[in-house]
C-alpha positions as MATLAB code, in Angstrom:
seq = 'MPKKVASSRSPRPAKARAPAARSKAPAAAPATAAKASNDAVTRWLASCRHALRAELDTLRQLVAAAEPRLVEGIKWNAPSYAFDGDDRITFNLSAKDRVRLIFHCGVKKRATKGRVPVDDRGLLEWAADDRGIATFRSAAEVAAAKQSLLQLVRDWLAATTG';
ca = [
     164.358   88.975   92.254;
     162.675   85.491   92.817;
     162.163   83.070   89.983;
     158.741   82.311   89.003;
     157.809   78.779   89.515;
     155.686   76.920   86.763;
     152.355   75.840   87.964;
     151.755   72.180   87.689;
     148.179   73.162   86.619;
     147.292   73.763   82.945;
     145.034   76.655   82.205;
     141.513   75.432   81.689;
     140.036   76.076   78.156;
     137.305   78.435   77.766;
     133.984   76.769   77.427;
     132.176   77.399   74.320;
     128.686   78.798   74.787;
     125.837   77.595   72.887;
     123.807   80.430   71.276;
     120.591   80.954   73.353;
     117.636   79.084   72.115;
     114.800   81.187   70.973;
     111.475   80.539   72.454;
     108.342   80.984   70.564;
     106.469   81.463   73.710;
     105.301   84.913   74.738;
     107.235   86.805   77.262;
     105.849   86.484   80.803;
     103.627   89.090   81.951;
     104.851   91.604   84.501;
     104.124   90.652   88.027;
     101.018   92.214   89.547;
     100.063   92.272   93.158;
      97.423   89.677   92.391;
     100.432   87.180   91.980;
     103.045   86.593   94.396;
     105.033   89.970   93.741;
     108.211   88.810   95.712;
     109.925   86.000   97.496;
     108.447   87.028  100.808;
     104.841   86.789   99.591;
     105.546   83.520   97.775;
     107.053   82.080  100.980;
     104.012   83.269  103.107;
     101.494   82.062  100.584;
     102.994   78.473  100.645;
     102.803   78.230  104.221;
      99.242   79.849  104.599;
      96.712   77.338  106.079;
      93.806   79.882  106.661;
      90.476   78.350  106.791;
      89.159   80.986  104.245;
      92.378   80.681  101.887;
      90.119   80.695   98.800;
      88.416   83.920  100.041;
      91.785   85.419  100.738;
      93.125   84.818   97.256;
      90.042   86.278   95.774;
      90.321   89.419   97.826;
      94.034   89.634   97.003;
      92.881   89.621   93.181;
      90.316   92.294   93.689;
      92.729   94.478   95.568;
      95.266   94.194   92.878;
      92.713   94.763   89.955;
      91.596   98.019   91.768;
      95.006   99.668   91.483;
      97.909   97.967   89.477;
     100.335  100.329   91.033;
      99.891   98.826   94.564;
     103.100   96.833   95.647;
     102.358   93.565   97.599;
     104.433   92.596  100.604;
     104.182   90.932  104.025;
     103.146   92.989  107.003;
     101.851   91.800  110.467;
     102.235   88.341  109.068;
      99.835   88.877  106.249;
      99.689   90.326  102.684;
      99.800   94.098  102.659;
      99.726   96.647   99.942;
     101.512   99.857   99.745;
     100.863  102.765   97.306;
     103.693  105.285   96.508;
     105.804  103.658   99.157;
     103.102  104.201  102.030;
     101.216  101.027  103.342;
      97.414  101.513  102.791;
      95.784   98.133  102.881;
      96.745   95.215  105.012;
      95.106   91.865  105.722;
      94.288   90.793  109.126;
      93.972   86.823  109.357;
      94.144   86.518  113.244;
      90.617   84.986  113.305;
      89.954   81.711  111.528;
      86.293   82.257  110.563;
      86.988   85.581  108.840;
      89.344   87.539  106.560;
      89.863   91.320  107.490;
      90.925   94.010  105.148;
      92.414   96.852  107.251;
      92.271  100.221  105.324;
      94.773  102.679  106.891;
      97.053  105.783  106.140;
     100.354  104.024  106.879;
     102.649  103.743  109.777;
     102.792  107.208  110.720;
      99.542  108.576  112.297;
      98.037  111.526  110.046;
      95.895  114.449  111.193;
      92.599  113.917  109.864;
      89.462  116.489  110.020;
      87.174  113.623  111.017;
      86.598  110.205  109.268;
      88.212  109.667  105.758;
      85.209  110.154  103.637;
      85.121  107.155  101.284;
      82.746  104.529  102.382;
      79.231  105.268  101.088;
      78.914  101.443  100.608;
      78.902  100.331  104.223;
      81.860   97.851  103.789;
      83.934   99.516  106.568;
      83.734   99.292  110.341;
      85.408  102.327  111.587;
      88.249  101.619  114.155;
      89.393  105.345  114.032;
      88.892  108.218  111.767;
      91.671  107.138  109.655;
      91.295  103.378  109.921;
      88.510  101.163  108.722;
      87.878   97.303  108.584;
      86.140   95.360  105.986;
      85.306   91.795  107.329;
      84.353   88.898  105.076;
      83.190   85.607  106.317;
      82.417   83.705  103.230;
      82.697   83.434   99.479;
      79.194   84.731   99.129;
      80.123   87.929  101.087;
      83.272   88.415   99.067;
      81.156   87.952   95.722;
      78.412   90.387   96.832;
      81.053   93.002   97.770;
      83.225   92.817   94.437;
      82.086   95.900   92.734;
      81.991   98.048   96.058;
      85.289   96.678   97.120;
      87.131   97.677   93.837;
      85.639  101.216   94.098;
      86.286  101.463   97.982;
      90.091  100.495   97.197;
      90.348  103.303   94.624;
      88.666  105.710   96.684;
      90.734  105.053   99.865;
      93.909  105.667   97.831;
      92.641  108.794   96.391;
      91.580  110.161   99.851;
      94.712  109.109  101.608;
      97.492  109.846   99.282;
      99.143  113.042   99.012;
];
């Protein structure tokens, strides 16, 4: 049996840990979709240079306020919201003079019996029976549509979930 050779290294002493300081500050609120909900969204927002960035931020806050269970991520190089694991609302920022919100039924095309019946406010332009587009060109348009948009988000999710 080979002899054990003593190591020239001496064992390191364990570091003493200081007790954790108690903060008197309130605990941070859980992340909502209005805030950057994950690293991908945070990185995307840091690089966003859209001409209507302020309107984009306001619209993100409105969508999040309409349904707190929405989960924000990045899809098609823009913020997107999933509900119960399915994408439902996605921004389209391809044009610099407007911000579009695409209301859709997720990746898989679903059979519908006519148009999803949720837009009695006139916010949506229909691209298909299961996909509507709300377009905003200014802060004034976003402000004017605030209450209608909040209800549209809720109605869309109710009509396309399940």
